[in-house]
N, C-alpha and C positions, 0 to 999 in steps of 0.2 A: 482561593478563599483564605487559606491559612498562610499562604506564601512560604512554603517550605520547599527546599530543593531535594534532590535525590539523596545526597549524603545525610542530610538531616533526617530524612525518612528512614534510612537504614539505621541510623543511630537510635531512633525511637523504637524501631522493631527489635533491635538487639537489647535495648534497655527493658522492653516489655518481656522479652524471653527470659531475661535474668530475674526480673521481679516476679512474674507470673509463673514461669516454668513452662517447658515445652509440652508437658502432659496436659496442662489446663488451657493452653493457648487456643485451641479450636473452640472451646466453650466460651471463652471471653471474646473471641472474634465474632461469634454468632450473636452474643449479647450486644456488642458494639454495633453490628449491622442492624439489629432490631431497633436500637436507640436512634441511629441515624435515620432509619425509615420512619420512625415515629415523629422525630423532629421535622423532617421534610413534610410529613402529612399535616402537622400542626401549622407549619408555615404556609402551605398551600391552602389550608382551610381559612387561615386568617386573611390571606390574599383574596379568596373568593368572597368572604364576608365583607371585606373592605370594598371590593368592587360592587357588591350588591347595595351597600349603603350609600356609596358615592355616585353610583350610576355612571352616566357618560362623563362626568368630571374626572373620573379615575384615569382615563386615557389622556386627559389634557394636562395632567401634572407632570412636570419635569423632575423625575425621581433622581436624576444624576446630581442635582443641586443639594440633595440630602445625604449624599455619600460621605461618610465620615473620613474616608481615606484621602479626600481632597484637602482636608484642613491640616495646616502645619502650625503647631502650637507656637513655635518660635516666631513665625510670621505674624500671627495674631497678636502676640505680646508686643512685637516690634511696632505694629501699626496702631496699637492702643494708645 
């Protein structure tokens, strides 16, 4: 999802330890876990609501065509 490798993750953890401090790290880790859980819940609720509103058309939509990762700005400008 965020496309980070192992070394980048290690650097983020070390930076978090330096900024937050090791004594407050468990507290902030728990807060981050709750935030991620809430965001996932909101995304799932939005998906359920969209599925209810669209009905059977929801399954017919090709969602891959709306993936922003497939767009290359340089190619779009070149083709314009």
